[in-house]
Structure formats: C-alpha cells, structure tokens
C-alpha positions as CSV (number, residue, x, y, z in Angstrom):
1,Q,-0.3,0.2,-0.2
2,V,1.4,3.7,-1.1
3,R,0.5,6.7,0.9
4,L,1.2,10.2,0.2
5,V,0.4,12.4,2.7
6,E,0.8,16.6,2.1
7,S,1.3,19.4,4.2
8,G,2.0,23.3,4.4
9,G,-1.2,24.6,3.1
10,G,-2.8,27.7,4.5
11,L,-4.0,31.0,4.4
12,V,-1.7,33.1,2.9
13,Q,-1.7,36.8,1.2
14,P,-1.2,37.6,-2.2
15,G,2.4,38.4,-3.4
16,G,3.1,35.7,-0.2
17,S,4.8,32.6,-0.5
18,L,4.0,29.1,0.7
19,R,6.0,25.8,0.1
20,L,4.5,22.7,-0.2
21,S,5.6,18.7,1.2
22,C,4.3,15.3,0.2
23,A,6.0,12.3,1.8
24,A,5.7,9.5,0.3
25,S,5.4,5.8,1.9
26,G,5.3,2.2,1.1
27,S,6.7,-1.0,0.8
28,S,9.1,-2.1,-2.4
29,F,7.7,1.3,-3.9
30,S,10.2,2.8,-6.6
31,I,9.0,6.4,-7.7
32,N,9.1,7.3,-11.1
33,Q,7.4,10.7,-11.3
34,M,6.1,13.0,-8.9
35,G,3.9,16.2,-9.1
36,W,1.5,18.1,-7.8
37,Y,-2.2,18.9,-9.3
38,R,-5.0,21.4,-7.7
39,Q,-8.3,21.9,-8.2
40,A,-10.5,25.0,-7.4
41,P,-14.1,25.0,-6.6
42,G,-16.4,24.6,-9.9
43,K,-13.3,23.9,-12.1
44,Q,-11.6,20.4,-13.0
45,R,-8.6,19.2,-11.6
46,E,-5.2,20.4,-13.6
47,P,-1.6,20.0,-13.4
48,V,0.5,22.5,-12.0
49,A,4.1,21.0,-11.9
50,H,6.0,17.5,-12.2
51,I,9.1,16.3,-12.1
52,S,10.9,13.2,-13.2
53,S,13.1,10.5,-11.7
54,G,16.4,12.1,-13.1
55,G,15.2,16.3,-12.3
56,S,13.4,17.1,-15.6
57,T,10.7,19.5,-14.9
58,N,7.7,20.8,-16.5
59,Y,5.3,23.7,-15.3
60,A,1.8,25.2,-16.3
61,D,2.1,28.0,-18.0
62,S,0.3,29.9,-15.1
63,V,2.8,29.1,-12.7
64,K,5.9,29.4,-14.8
65,G,8.5,31.5,-13.6
66,R,6.5,31.7,-9.8
67,F,6.4,28.0,-8.5
68,T,9.5,25.8,-8.2
69,I,9.0,21.5,-7.8
70,S,11.6,19.4,-6.2
71,R,12.2,16.5,-4.8
72,D,14.4,14.4,-2.5
73,N,14.9,10.8,-3.8
74,A,16.4,9.7,-0.7
75,K,13.4,10.5,1.5
76,N,10.8,10.1,-1.1
77,M,9.4,13.2,-0.9
78,V,8.3,16.0,-3.3
79,Y,8.3,19.7,-3.0
80,L,6.4,22.8,-4.0
81,Q,7.6,26.3,-3.4
82,M,5.0,29.2,-4.4
83,N,5.6,32.6,-4.7
84,S,3.9,36.0,-5.9
85,L,1.0,33.7,-4.9
86,K,-2.2,35.2,-6.9
87,P,-6.1,34.9,-5.8
88,E,-6.5,32.3,-9.1
89,D,-4.0,30.2,-7.5
90,T,-6.6,29.3,-4.3
91,A,-7.5,25.4,-5.1
92,V,-7.0,22.5,-2.9
93,Y,-3.2,21.0,-3.9
94,Y,-3.2,16.9,-4.8
95,C,0.5,15.4,-4.4
96,D,0.7,12.3,-7.3
97,V,3.4,10.1,-7.8
98,W,3.8,7.4,-10.3
99,G,5.5,4.1,-10.2
100,I,8.3,2.5,-12.0
101,G,5.5,-0.4,-12.8
102,G,3.1,2.5,-13.6
103,S,0.9,2.7,-10.7
104,H,-0.6,6.2,-10.3
105,Y,-1.1,7.0,-6.6
106,W,-2.6,10.6,-5.1
107,G,-2.7,12.3,-1.8
108,Q,-5.8,13.6,0.0
109,G,-5.1,17.3,-1.0
110,T,-4.0,20.4,1.0
111,Q,-6.2,23.6,0.7
112,V,-4.2,26.8,-0.1
113,T,-6.5,30.1,-0.5
114,V,-5.1,33.1,-1.5
115,S,-6.8,36.2,-0.2
116,S,-6.4,39.6,1.5
C-alpha cells in the first residue's frame, strides 16, 4: 500500500509564499514521476508541476516563473515552492506519484487560499 501525505497549505495574502511538501511511503515502492495537481471550486483538476526521477521538470504556463518543484529521492519527498501567489492560485493541491510499474497514486489534498 502506498500512502501520500501532503502538508504546508494554508491562508496567505496575495504576493506571499507557501511551500507544500508531500511524503510518499510504502513497501517495495519505486517512484518515477512526482508532482502536483490542483482543483479550484467548480473547476477540473489540472496539472501544476511535475518532476521526473532524473530531475526534469515541467510546469503549467500559469505558474511558470513563480512556482518551483523539487524532490528528495532519498526521502521519497516532493516539494512545491510557491511564490508571488495570486488569488487565482486558490485551490486544493494534490500530490501525485507514478510508480516504476505504472501505478498512479494521489494524496488527500491540502487547501491553499490566497486572499487579503
């Protein structure tokens, strides 16, 4: 069984910063790609940023230059540094992980609210 636990969400003013963390755990679990999606109220879940096992990254156009994804392979963790936050970044952020064998796992989500 694979478990993903996110942390770091909260309420922040526009222009502020937050750092999300996601810890992956599970027996005999080899990770390939790690990343983040988000879902705003009334909208579909959308990809935000992803990072491969080799460190290649990709970002949604809406967050390029503001968000930075990173990972710690030794700890099976992925991070999302979010700077210059905007109200439109408000959403539930979900960690997702692809196993080497092609399995896909989701975290439970963490709320990020950007508001003055």
